[in-house]
All heavy atoms as TSV, in Angstrom:
chain	resi	resn	atom	element	x	y	z
A	1	MET	N	N	84.777	66.494	30.621
A	1	MET	CA	C	84.189	67.659	30.017
A	1	MET	C	C	82.744	67.302	29.589
A	1	MET	O	O	82.453	66.225	29.133
A	1	MET	CB	C	85.021	68.092	28.810
A	1	MET	CG	C	84.574	69.350	28.230
A	1	MET	SD	S	85.674	69.863	26.891
A	1	MET	CE	C	86.247	71.346	27.565
A	2	TYR	N	N	81.841	68.309	29.695
A	2	TYR	CA	C	80.391	68.078	29.291
A	2	TYR	C	C	80.242	68.177	27.805
A	2	TYR	O	O	80.716	69.098	27.182
A	2	TYR	CB	C	79.591	69.119	29.989
A	2	TYR	CG	C	78.102	69.109	29.652
A	2	TYR	CD1	C	77.325	68.133	30.185
A	2	TYR	CD2	C	77.586	70.046	28.769
A	2	TYR	CE1	C	75.961	68.069	29.831
A	2	TYR	CE2	C	76.261	69.997	28.454
A	2	TYR	CZ	C	75.438	69.028	28.986
A	2	TYR	OH	O	74.162	68.979	28.648
A	3	GLN	N	N	79.518	67.210	27.235
A	3	GLN	CA	C	79.160	67.268	25.822
A	3	GLN	C	C	77.691	67.474	25.644
A	3	GLN	O	O	76.874	66.875	26.340
A	3	GLN	CB	C	79.582	65.997	25.096
A	3	GLN	CG	C	81.045	65.890	24.804
A	3	GLN	CD	C	81.334	64.651	23.972
A	3	GLN	OE1	O	80.682	63.614	24.117
A	3	GLN	NE2	N	82.330	64.748	23.099
A	4	GLU	N	N	77.340	68.348	24.716
A	4	GLU	CA	C	75.895	68.602	24.477
A	4	GLU	C	C	75.318	67.537	23.577
A	4	GLU	O	O	75.989	67.027	22.691
A	4	GLU	CB	C	75.727	69.991	23.714
A	4	GLU	CG	C	74.951	70.965	24.466
A	4	GLU	CD	C	74.823	72.182	23.656
A	4	GLU	OE1	O	73.941	72.237	22.788
A	4	GLU	OE2	O	75.582	73.134	23.940
A	5	ASP	N	N	74.085	67.142	23.836
A	5	ASP	CA	C	73.413	66.115	23.013
A	5	ASP	C	C	72.683	66.897	21.865
A	5	ASP	O	O	71.808	67.661	22.096
A	5	ASP	CB	C	72.401	65.335	23.885
A	5	ASP	CG	C	71.827	64.140	23.120
A	5	ASP	OD1	O	72.394	63.737	22.104
A	5	ASP	OD2	O	70.773	63.697	23.523
A	6	ASN	N	N	73.126	66.616	20.620
A	6	ASN	CA	C	72.568	67.344	19.486
A	6	ASN	C	C	71.492	66.467	18.755
A	6	ASN	O	O	71.360	66.522	17.535
A	6	ASN	CB	C	73.668	67.660	18.485
A	6	ASN	CG	C	74.624	68.662	19.063
A	6	ASN	OD1	O	74.234	69.508	19.868
A	6	ASN	ND2	N	75.854	68.659	18.582
A	7	THR	N	N	70.699	65.734	19.535
A	7	THR	CA	C	69.679	64.876	18.963
A	7	THR	C	C	68.310	65.556	19.149
A	7	THR	O	O	67.980	65.973	20.254
A	7	THR	CB	C	69.636	63.521	19.638
A	7	THR	OG1	O	70.903	62.966	19.508
A	7	THR	CG2	C	68.618	62.593	19.058
A	8	LYS	N	N	67.562	65.705	18.042
A	8	LYS	CA	C	66.228	66.355	18.073
A	8	LYS	C	C	65.248	65.489	17.278
A	8	LYS	O	O	65.566	64.950	16.249
A	8	LYS	CB	C	66.277	67.702	17.402
A	8	LYS	CG	C	67.106	68.757	18.045
A	8	LYS	CD	C	67.061	69.997	17.306
A	8	LYS	CE	C	68.014	71.036	17.925
A	8	LYS	NZ	N	67.966	72.301	17.195
A	9	PRO	N	N	63.981	65.322	17.852
A	9	PRO	CA	C	63.005	64.594	17.025
A	9	PRO	C	C	62.497	65.443	15.862
A	9	PRO	O	O	62.338	66.688	16.019
A	9	PRO	CB	C	61.876	64.348	18.064
A	9	PRO	CG	C	62.074	65.382	19.118
A	9	PRO	CD	C	63.552	65.684	19.148
A	10	VAL	N	N	62.286	64.837	14.716
A	10	VAL	CA	C	61.865	65.499	13.542
A	10	VAL	C	C	60.753	64.721	12.863
A	10	VAL	O	O	60.828	63.505	12.780
A	10	VAL	CB	C	63.077	65.597	12.538
A	10	VAL	CG1	C	62.630	66.319	11.284
A	10	VAL	CG2	C	64.240	66.342	13.149
A	11	GLU	N	N	59.725	65.408	12.401
A	11	GLU	CA	C	58.708	64.806	11.617
A	11	GLU	C	C	59.027	64.946	10.118
A	11	GLU	O	O	59.200	66.039	9.655
A	11	GLU	CB	C	57.319	65.423	11.938
A	11	GLU	CG	C	56.215	64.691	11.228
A	11	GLU	CD	C	54.838	65.310	11.598
A	11	GLU	OE1	O	54.806	66.336	12.191
A	11	GLU	OE2	O	53.864	64.662	11.157
A	12	VAL	N	N	59.029	63.788	9.421
A	12	VAL	CA	C	59.384	63.776	8.014
A	12	VAL	C	C	58.189	63.203	7.265
A	12	VAL	O	O	57.544	62.257	7.715
A	12	VAL	CB	C	60.597	62.883	7.801
A	12	VAL	CG1	C	61.021	62.867	6.336
A	12	VAL	CG2	C	61.784	63.385	8.691
A	13	VAL	N	N	57.942	63.656	6.079
A	13	VAL	CA	C	56.947	63.122	5.154
A	13	VAL	C	C	57.669	62.357	4.051
A	13	VAL	O	O	58.548	62.895	3.339
A	13	VAL	CB	C	56.072	64.230	4.572
A	13	VAL	CG1	C	55.050	63.647	3.584
A	13	VAL	CG2	C	55.360	64.967	5.643
A	14	CYS	N	N	57.271	61.098	3.828
A	14	CYS	CA	C	57.920	60.268	2.811
A	14	CYS	C	C	57.569	60.833	1.432
A	14	CYS	O	O	56.375	61.093	1.144
A	14	CYS	CB	C	57.398	58.812	2.961
A	14	CYS	SG	S	58.014	57.708	1.596
A	15	ASN	N	N	58.583	61.033	0.600
A	15	ASN	CA	C	58.334	61.566	-0.747
A	15	ASN	C	C	57.777	60.520	-1.707
A	15	ASN	O	O	57.341	60.907	-2.763
A	15	ASN	CB	C	59.657	62.132	-1.317
A	15	ASN	CG	C	60.110	63.384	-0.577
A	15	ASN	OD1	O	59.352	64.055	-0.006
A	15	ASN	ND2	N	61.430	63.589	-0.613
A	16	ASN	N	N	57.768	59.261	-1.328
A	16	ASN	CA	C	57.310	58.185	-2.133
A	16	ASN	C	C	55.844	57.905	-1.895
A	16	ASN	O	O	55.054	57.866	-2.859
A	16	ASN	CB	C	58.097	56.935	-1.923
A	16	ASN	CG	C	57.922	55.889	-2.950
A	16	ASN	OD1	O	57.573	56.224	-4.089
A	16	ASN	ND2	N	58.193	54.665	-2.598
A	17	CYS	N	N	55.398	57.752	-0.651
A	17	CYS	CA	C	54.017	57.405	-0.379
A	17	CYS	C	C	53.308	58.454	0.517
A	17	CYS	O	O	52.119	58.234	0.912
A	17	CYS	CB	C	53.938	55.995	0.294
A	17	CYS	SG	S	54.693	55.951	1.905
A	18	PHE	N	N	53.949	59.531	0.887
A	18	PHE	CA	C	53.391	60.650	1.633
A	18	PHE	C	C	52.868	60.216	3.053
A	18	PHE	O	O	51.925	60.738	3.537
A	18	PHE	CB	C	52.301	61.332	0.828
A	18	PHE	CG	C	52.742	61.796	-0.490
A	18	PHE	CD1	C	52.345	61.183	-1.631
A	18	PHE	CD2	C	53.646	62.902	-0.628
A	18	PHE	CE1	C	52.788	61.599	-2.883
A	18	PHE	CE2	C	54.083	63.256	-1.870
A	18	PHE	CZ	C	53.692	62.652	-3.015
A	19	THR	N	N	53.619	59.335	3.698
A	19	THR	CA	C	53.335	58.869	5.031
A	19	THR	C	C	54.144	59.774	5.980
A	19	THR	O	O	55.325	60.019	5.734
A	19	THR	CB	C	53.665	57.397	5.227
A	19	THR	OG1	O	53.007	56.632	4.253
A	19	THR	CG2	C	53.397	56.968	6.629
A	20	ARG	N	N	53.604	60.106	7.087
A	20	ARG	CA	C	54.303	60.892	8.148
A	20	ARG	C	C	55.169	59.949	9.000
A	20	ARG	O	O	54.654	58.904	9.441
A	20	ARG	CB	C	53.334	61.669	9.013
A	20	ARG	CG	C	52.655	62.778	8.337
A	20	ARG	CD	C	51.825	63.595	9.277
A	20	ARG	NE	N	51.168	64.719	8.605
A	20	ARG	CZ	C	50.393	65.568	9.225
A	20	ARG	NH1	N	50.159	65.431	10.520
A	20	ARG	NH2	N	49.871	66.505	8.531
A	21	ILE	N	N	56.420	60.308	9.172
A	21	ILE	CA	C	57.316	59.480	9.926
A	21	ILE	C	C	58.057	60.304	10.932
A	21	ILE	O	O	58.378	61.491	10.682
A	21	ILE	CB	C	58.411	58.848	8.972
A	21	ILE	CG1	C	57.720	58.198	7.741
A	21	ILE	CG2	C	59.225	57.823	9.704
A	21	ILE	CD1	C	58.698	57.929	6.655
A	22	MET	N	N	58.322	59.784	12.100
A	22	MET	CA	C	59.128	60.463	13.130
A	22	MET	C	C	60.548	59.924	13.033
A	22	MET	O	O	60.764	58.754	12.979
A	22	MET	CB	C	58.583	60.249	14.531
A	22	MET	CG	C	57.265	60.933	14.768
A	22	MET	SD	S	57.390	62.731	14.640
A	22	MET	CE	C	58.471	63.186	15.957
A	23	GLY	N	N	61.501	60.827	13.006
A	23	GLY	CA	C	62.908	60.441	13.003
A	23	GLY	C	C	63.710	61.280	13.956
A	23	GLY	O	O	63.207	62.142	14.646
A	24	LEU	N	N	64.983	61.022	14.003
A	24	LEU	CA	C	65.909	61.740	14.867
A	24	LEU	C	C	66.967	62.474	14.035
A	24	LEU	O	O	67.592	61.877	13.141
A	24	LEU	CB	C	66.613	60.795	15.872
A	24	LEU	CG	C	65.754	60.227	16.940
A	24	LEU	CD1	C	66.541	59.235	17.788
A	24	LEU	CD2	C	65.176	61.305	17.805
A	25	ARG	N	N	67.174	63.772	14.306
A	25	ARG	CA	C	68.232	64.555	13.620
A	25	ARG	C	C	69.412	64.568	14.602
A	25	ARG	O	O	69.355	65.021	15.712
A	25	ARG	CB	C	67.704	65.936	13.374
A	25	ARG	CG	C	68.889	66.784	12.725
A	25	ARG	CD	C	68.340	68.173	12.328
A	25	ARG	NE	N	67.440	67.992	11.188
A	25	ARG	CZ	C	66.449	68.801	10.899
A	25	ARG	NH1	N	66.234	69.888	11.577
A	25	ARG	NH2	N	65.687	68.552	9.832
A	26	VAL	N	N	70.529	63.955	14.133
A	26	VAL	CA	C	71.786	63.931	14.914
A	26	VAL	C	C	72.831	64.725	14.118
A	26	VAL	O	O	73.202	64.417	13.038
A	26	VAL	CB	C	72.243	62.462	15.105
A	26	VAL	CG1	C	73.549	62.404	15.895
A	26	VAL	CG2	C	71.166	61.658	15.724
A	27	ASP	N	N	73.289	65.788	14.782
A	27	ASP	CA	C	74.277	66.671	14.139
A	27	ASP	C	C	73.893	67.177	12.799
A	27	ASP	O	O	74.758	67.203	11.892
A	27	ASP	CB	C	75.657	65.988	14.204
A	27	ASP	CG	C	76.163	65.699	15.554
A	27	ASP	OD1	O	75.854	66.534	16.481
A	27	ASP	OD2	O	76.851	64.693	15.759
A	28	GLY	N	N	72.656	67.473	12.516
A	28	GLY	CA	C	72.216	68.025	11.309
A	28	GLY	C	C	71.895	66.973	10.221
A	28	GLY	O	O	71.546	67.326	9.072
A	29	ILE	N	N	71.967	65.680	10.532
A	29	ILE	CA	C	71.655	64.648	9.543
A	29	ILE	C	C	70.527	63.758	10.031
A	29	ILE	O	O	70.547	63.273	11.189
A	29	ILE	CB	C	72.905	63.777	9.270
A	29	ILE	CG1	C	74.018	64.625	8.664
A	29	ILE	CG2	C	72.552	62.650	8.289
A	29	ILE	CD1	C	75.351	63.852	8.494
A	30	THR	N	N	69.512	63.551	9.229
A	30	THR	CA	C	68.398	62.713	9.538
A	30	THR	C	C	68.322	61.573	8.596
A	30	THR	O	O	68.332	61.758	7.384
A	30	THR	CB	C	67.073	63.528	9.429
A	30	THR	OG1	O	67.142	64.675	10.233
A	30	THR	CG2	C	65.838	62.640	9.836
A	31	LYS	N	N	68.292	60.292	9.135
A	31	LYS	CA	C	68.197	59.097	8.260
A	31	LYS	C	C	66.915	58.363	8.751
A	31	LYS	O	O	66.789	58.011	9.912
A	31	LYS	CB	C	69.412	58.184	8.452
A	31	LYS	CG	C	70.659	58.824	7.922
A	31	LYS	CD	C	71.817	57.845	8.148
A	31	LYS	CE	C	73.095	58.484	7.696
A	31	LYS	NZ	N	74.259	57.616	7.909
A	32	VAL	N	N	65.980	58.158	7.830
A	32	VAL	CA	C	64.684	57.555	8.149
A	32	VAL	C	C	64.335	56.595	7.036
A	32	VAL	O	O	64.527	56.830	5.899
A	32	VAL	CB	C	63.584	58.626	8.267
A	32	VAL	CG1	C	62.245	58.032	8.598
A	32	VAL	CG2	C	63.907	59.702	9.218
A	33	GLN	N	N	63.769	55.372	7.480
A	33	GLN	CA	C	63.249	54.435	6.494
A	33	GLN	C	C	61.757	54.346	6.723
A	33	GLN	O	O	61.247	54.187	7.830
A	33	GLN	CB	C	63.869	53.090	6.660
A	33	GLN	CG	C	63.325	52.085	5.639
A	33	GLN	CD	C	64.104	50.739	5.656
A	33	GLN	OE1	O	64.863	50.507	6.578
A	33	GLN	NE2	N	63.800	49.916	4.709
A	34	CYS	N	N	60.999	54.478	5.660
A	34	CYS	CA	C	59.541	54.446	5.656
A	34	CYS	C	C	59.079	53.030	5.945
A	34	CYS	O	O	59.447	52.098	5.211
A	34	CYS	CB	C	58.947	54.958	4.338
A	34	CYS	SG	S	57.159	54.922	4.328
A	35	PRO	N	N	58.196	52.825	6.943
A	35	PRO	CA	C	57.696	51.463	7.257
A	35	PRO	C	C	56.704	51.000	6.262
A	35	PRO	O	O	56.448	49.806	6.132
A	35	PRO	CB	C	57.102	51.633	8.657
A	35	PRO	CG	C	56.733	53.084	8.749
A	35	PRO	CD	C	57.733	53.784	7.948
A	36	ARG	N	N	56.058	51.888	5.486
A	36	ARG	CA	C	55.029	51.509	4.542
A	36	ARG	C	C	55.607	51.072	3.204
A	36	ARG	O	O	55.256	50.017	2.671
A	36	ARG	CB	C	54.105	52.683	4.332
A	36	ARG	CG	C	52.934	52.402	3.429
A	36	ARG	CD	C	51.962	53.520	3.386
A	36	ARG	NE	N	50.959	53.324	2.357
A	36	ARG	CZ	C	50.189	54.225	1.853
A	36	ARG	NH1	N	50.280	55.496	2.347
A	36	ARG	NH2	N	49.331	53.982	0.974
A	37	CYS	N	N	56.514	51.894	2.635
A	37	CYS	CA	C	56.987	51.566	1.256
A	37	CYS	C	C	58.468	51.153	1.276
A	37	CYS	O	O	58.942	50.634	0.249
A	37	CYS	CB	C	56.778	52.787	0.334
A	37	CYS	SG	S	57.826	54.202	0.747
A	38	GLY	N	N	59.198	51.425	2.354
A	38	GLY	CA	C	60.561	50.952	2.426
A	38	GLY	C	C	61.637	51.934	1.886
A	38	GLY	O	O	62.783	51.677	1.870
A	39	ALA	N	N	61.161	53.118	1.402
A	39	ALA	CA	C	62.081	54.145	0.907
A	39	ALA	C	C	62.934	54.702	2.024
A	39	ALA	O	O	62.465	54.791	3.175
A	39	ALA	CB	C	61.330	55.226	0.253
A	40	VAL	N	N	64.188	55.002	1.710
A	40	VAL	CA	C	65.076	55.523	2.755
A	40	VAL	C	C	65.313	57.025	2.378
A	40	VAL	O	O	65.625	57.332	1.251
A	40	VAL	CB	C	66.425	54.800	2.779
A	40	VAL	CG1	C	67.400	55.424	3.713
A	40	VAL	CG2	C	66.201	53.353	3.161
A	41	MET	N	N	65.214	57.887	3.396
A	41	MET	CA	C	65.393	59.311	3.203
A	41	MET	C	C	66.550	59.777	4.113
A	41	MET	O	O	66.609	59.499	5.237
A	41	MET	CB	C	64.124	60.123	3.550
A	41	MET	CG	C	63.137	60.069	2.395
A	41	MET	SD	S	61.443	59.730	2.795
A	41	MET	CE	C	61.403	58.696	4.165
A	42	VAL	N	N	67.478	60.515	3.471
A	42	VAL	CA	C	68.610	61.070	4.160
A	42	VAL	C	C	68.522	62.580	3.968
A	42	VAL	O	O	68.511	63.056	2.849
A	42	VAL	CB	C	69.962	60.584	3.620
A	42	VAL	CG1	C	71.140	61.200	4.431
A	42	VAL	CG2	C	70.004	59.071	3.779
A	43	SER	N	N	68.452	63.362	5.062
A	43	SER	CA	C	68.266	64.801	5.016
A	43	SER	C	C	69.465	65.464	5.718
A	43	SER	O	O	69.770	65.053	6.851
A	43	SER	CB	C	66.949	65.175	5.657
A	43	SER	OG	O	66.825	66.556	5.670
A	44	ARG	N	N	70.088	66.468	5.104
A	44	ARG	CA	C	71.203	67.203	5.723
A	44	ARG	C	C	70.864	68.634	5.794
A	44	ARG	O	O	70.472	69.238	4.743
A	44	ARG	CB	C	72.451	66.980	4.866
A	44	ARG	CG	C	73.003	65.642	4.846
A	44	ARG	CD	C	74.187	65.545	3.872
A	44	ARG	NE	N	74.445	64.173	3.596
A	44	ARG	CZ	C	73.928	63.444	2.582
A	44	ARG	NH1	N	73.053	64.083	1.793
A	44	ARG	NH2	N	74.191	62.216	2.361
A	45	VAL	N	N	71.102	69.270	6.921
A	45	VAL	CA	C	70.930	70.740	7.035
A	45	VAL	C	C	72.252	71.349	6.536
A	45	VAL	O	O	73.273	71.218	7.209
A	45	VAL	CB	C	70.641	71.120	8.495
A	45	VAL	CG1	C	70.510	72.620	8.612
A	45	VAL	CG2	C	69.366	70.393	8.948
A	46	MET	N	N	72.173	72.104	5.450
A	46	MET	CA	C	73.355	72.724	4.876
A	46	MET	C	C	73.572	74.156	5.490
A	46	MET	O	O	74.638	74.523	5.771
A	46	MET	CB	C	73.237	72.806	3.393
A	46	MET	CG	C	72.976	71.494	2.695
A	46	MET	SD	S	74.200	70.287	3.049
A	46	MET	CE	C	75.334	70.620	1.751
A	47	SER	N	N	72.451	74.878	5.642
A	47	SER	CA	C	72.414	76.180	6.285
A	47	SER	C	C	71.003	76.435	6.706
A	47	SER	O	O	70.154	75.519	6.550
A	47	SER	CB	C	72.862	77.283	5.232
A	47	SER	OG	O	71.876	77.506	4.279
A	48	ARG	N	N	70.684	77.529	7.279
A	48	ARG	CA	C	69.381	77.773	7.806
A	48	ARG	C	C	68.320	77.905	6.710
A	48	ARG	O	O	67.152	77.722	6.974
A	48	ARG	CB	C	69.357	79.016	8.705
A	48	ARG	CG	C	69.552	80.244	7.980
A	48	ARG	CD	C	69.566	81.451	8.935
A	48	ARG	NE	N	69.722	82.685	8.215
A	48	ARG	CZ	C	69.130	83.765	8.473
A	48	ARG	NH1	N	68.269	83.807	9.511
A	48	ARG	NH2	N	69.317	84.840	7.799
A	49	ARG	N	N	68.715	78.149	5.470
A	49	ARG	CA	C	67.805	78.223	4.359
A	49	ARG	C	C	67.954	77.085	3.357
A	49	ARG	O	O	67.193	77.045	2.371
A	49	ARG	CB	C	68.028	79.529	3.601
A	49	ARG	CG	C	67.689	80.679	4.417
A	49	ARG	CD	C	67.795	81.983	3.622
A	49	ARG	NE	N	67.476	83.136	4.411
A	49	ARG	CZ	C	68.165	84.214	4.456
A	49	ARG	NH1	N	69.237	84.321	3.713
A	49	ARG	NH2	N	67.843	85.233	5.216
A	50	HIS	N	N	68.818	76.153	3.576
A	50	HIS	CA	C	69.047	75.118	2.616
A	50	HIS	C	C	69.119	73.770	3.299
A	50	HIS	O	O	69.951	73.490	4.173
A	50	HIS	CB	C	70.397	75.390	1.949
A	50	HIS	CG	C	70.803	74.337	0.900
A	50	HIS	ND1	N	72.033	74.296	0.371
A	50	HIS	CD2	C	70.038	73.458	0.233
A	50	HIS	CE1	C	72.081	73.335	-0.564
A	50	HIS	NE2	N	70.909	72.840	-0.676
A	51	VAL	N	N	68.177	72.884	2.916
A	51	VAL	CA	C	68.137	71.491	3.476
A	51	VAL	C	C	68.191	70.582	2.233
A	51	VAL	O	O	67.368	70.659	1.333
A	51	VAL	CB	C	66.855	71.213	4.263
A	51	VAL	CG1	C	66.795	69.800	4.749
A	51	VAL	CG2	C	66.812	72.129	5.480
A	52	GLN	N	N	69.161	69.680	2.231
A	52	GLN	CA	C	69.316	68.729	1.115
A	52	GLN	C	C	68.690	67.366	1.472
A	52	GLN	O	O	68.990	66.805	2.577
A	52	GLN	CB	C	70.796	68.507	0.800
A	52	GLN	CG	C	71.007	67.510	-0.340
A	52	GLN	CD	C	72.482	67.312	-0.581
A	52	GLN	OE1	O	73.391	67.880	0.131
A	52	GLN	NE2	N	72.808	66.488	-1.561
A	53	THR	N	N	67.793	66.853	0.689
A	53	THR	CA	C	67.095	65.602	0.951
A	53	THR	C	C	67.325	64.621	-0.175
A	53	THR	O	O	67.050	64.952	-1.350
A	53	THR	CB	C	65.571	65.831	1.157
A	53	THR	OG1	O	65.387	66.794	2.174
A	53	THR	CG2	C	64.879	64.548	1.574
A	54	ASP	N	N	67.743	63.434	0.144
A	54	ASP	CA	C	67.954	62.360	-0.874
A	54	ASP	C	C	66.984	61.247	-0.527
A	54	ASP	O	O	66.851	60.812	0.653
A	54	ASP	CB	C	69.396	61.835	-0.779
A	54	ASP	CG	C	70.420	62.890	-1.125
A	54	ASP	OD1	O	70.186	63.727	-2.003
A	54	ASP	OD2	O	71.497	62.904	-0.516
A	55	THR	N	N	66.297	60.752	-1.555
A	55	THR	CA	C	65.386	59.674	-1.374
A	55	THR	C	C	65.824	58.470	-2.146
A	55	THR	O	O	66.065	58.593	-3.380
A	55	THR	CB	C	63.954	60.029	-1.815
A	55	THR	OG1	O	63.562	61.259	-1.110
A	55	THR	CG2	C	62.956	58.968	-1.536
A	56	TYR	N	N	65.947	57.272	-1.517
A	56	TYR	CA	C	66.388	56.061	-2.165
A	56	TYR	C	C	65.276	55.061	-2.146
A	56	TYR	O	O	64.738	54.741	-1.107
A	56	TYR	CB	C	67.631	55.523	-1.453
A	56	TYR	CG	C	68.826	56.463	-1.406
A	56	TYR	CD1	C	69.042	57.254	-0.328
A	56	TYR	CD2	C	69.676	56.566	-2.537
A	56	TYR	CE1	C	70.151	58.108	-0.312
A	56	TYR	CE2	C	70.719	57.453	-2.458
A	56	TYR	CZ	C	70.967	58.233	-1.359
A	56	TYR	OH	O	72.006	59.108	-1.356
A	57	ALA	N	N	64.941	54.522	-3.365
A	57	ALA	CA	C	63.925	53.498	-3.448
A	57	ALA	C	C	64.494	52.160	-2.967
A	57	ALA	O	O	65.691	51.923	-3.081
A	57	ALA	CB	C	63.397	53.348	-4.858
A	58	PRO	N	N	63.619	51.231	-2.434
A	58	PRO	CA	C	64.154	49.916	-2.095
A	58	PRO	C	C	64.626	49.175	-3.318
A	58	PRO	O	O	64.204	49.485	-4.426
A	58	PRO	CB	C	62.890	49.207	-1.513
A	58	PRO	CG	C	61.939	50.313	-1.177
A	58	PRO	CD	C	62.263	51.456	-2.112
A	59	ARG	N	N	65.463	48.200	-3.090
A	59	ARG	CA	C	66.005	47.390	-4.177
A	59	ARG	C	C	64.898	46.736	-4.924
A	59	ARG	O	O	64.052	46.138	-4.369
A	59	ARG	CB	C	66.976	46.399	-3.651
A	59	ARG	CG	C	67.782	45.665	-4.699
A	59	ARG	CD	C	68.866	44.890	-4.078
A	59	ARG	NE	N	69.780	45.846	-3.468
A	59	ARG	CZ	C	71.100	45.694	-3.519
A	59	ARG	NH1	N	71.661	44.753	-4.140
A	59	ARG	NH2	N	71.888	46.633	-2.973
A	60	GLY	N	N	64.879	46.878	-6.235
A	60	GLY	CA	C	63.875	46.262	-7.142
A	60	GLY	C	C	62.661	47.115	-7.334
A	60	GLY	O	O	61.683	46.743	-7.978
A	61	GLN	N	N	62.602	48.290	-6.743
A	61	GLN	CA	C	61.435	49.181	-6.894
A	61	GLN	C	C	61.902	50.551	-7.490
A	61	GLN	O	O	63.044	50.846	-7.483
A	61	GLN	CB	C	60.713	49.388	-5.607
A	61	GLN	CG	C	60.067	48.245	-5.005
A	61	GLN	CD	C	59.291	48.585	-3.756
A	61	GLN	OE1	O	59.259	49.742	-3.318
A	61	GLN	NE2	N	58.710	47.556	-3.136
A	62	GLN	N	N	60.883	51.263	-8.015
A	62	GLN	CA	C	61.158	52.601	-8.502
A	62	GLN	C	C	60.396	53.603	-7.633
A	62	GLN	O	O	59.405	53.247	-7.037
A	62	GLN	CB	C	60.693	52.720	-9.936
A	62	GLN	CG	C	61.432	51.818	-10.948
A	62	GLN	CD	C	60.887	52.018	-12.336
A	62	GLN	OE1	O	59.937	52.711	-12.548
A	62	GLN	NE2	N	61.572	51.293	-13.234
A	63	ILE	N	N	60.872	54.824	-7.618
A	63	ILE	CA	C	60.199	55.891	-6.937
A	63	ILE	C	C	58.858	56.134	-7.693
A	63	ILE	O	O	58.839	56.233	-8.891
A	63	ILE	CB	C	61.036	57.174	-6.880
A	63	ILE	CG1	C	62.316	56.964	-6.161
A	63	ILE	CG2	C	60.246	58.334	-6.272
A	63	ILE	CD1	C	62.179	56.773	-4.648
A	64	ILE	N	N	57.786	56.225	-6.981
A	64	ILE	CA	C	56.426	56.453	-7.639
A	64	ILE	C	C	56.313	57.903	-8.020
A	64	ILE	O	O	56.667	58.793	-7.341
A	64	ILE	CB	C	55.335	56.107	-6.626
A	64	ILE	CG1	C	55.385	54.597	-6.286
A	64	ILE	CG2	C	53.931	56.471	-7.221
A	64	ILE	CD1	C	54.438	54.192	-5.202
């Protein structure tokens, strides 16, 4: 049976250092780590009007 590929490229802006990052959205979830500051962003599409974004600072650092 044929399966659709639900992978889309997404441009994300780091909430910590405001660097533009390219990531992949797989089944509505985007996980990206910033190469500049090391923060990890996890974004979930809840509905067409609601996107939940969580930002995690690297160990030993605080969100700026």
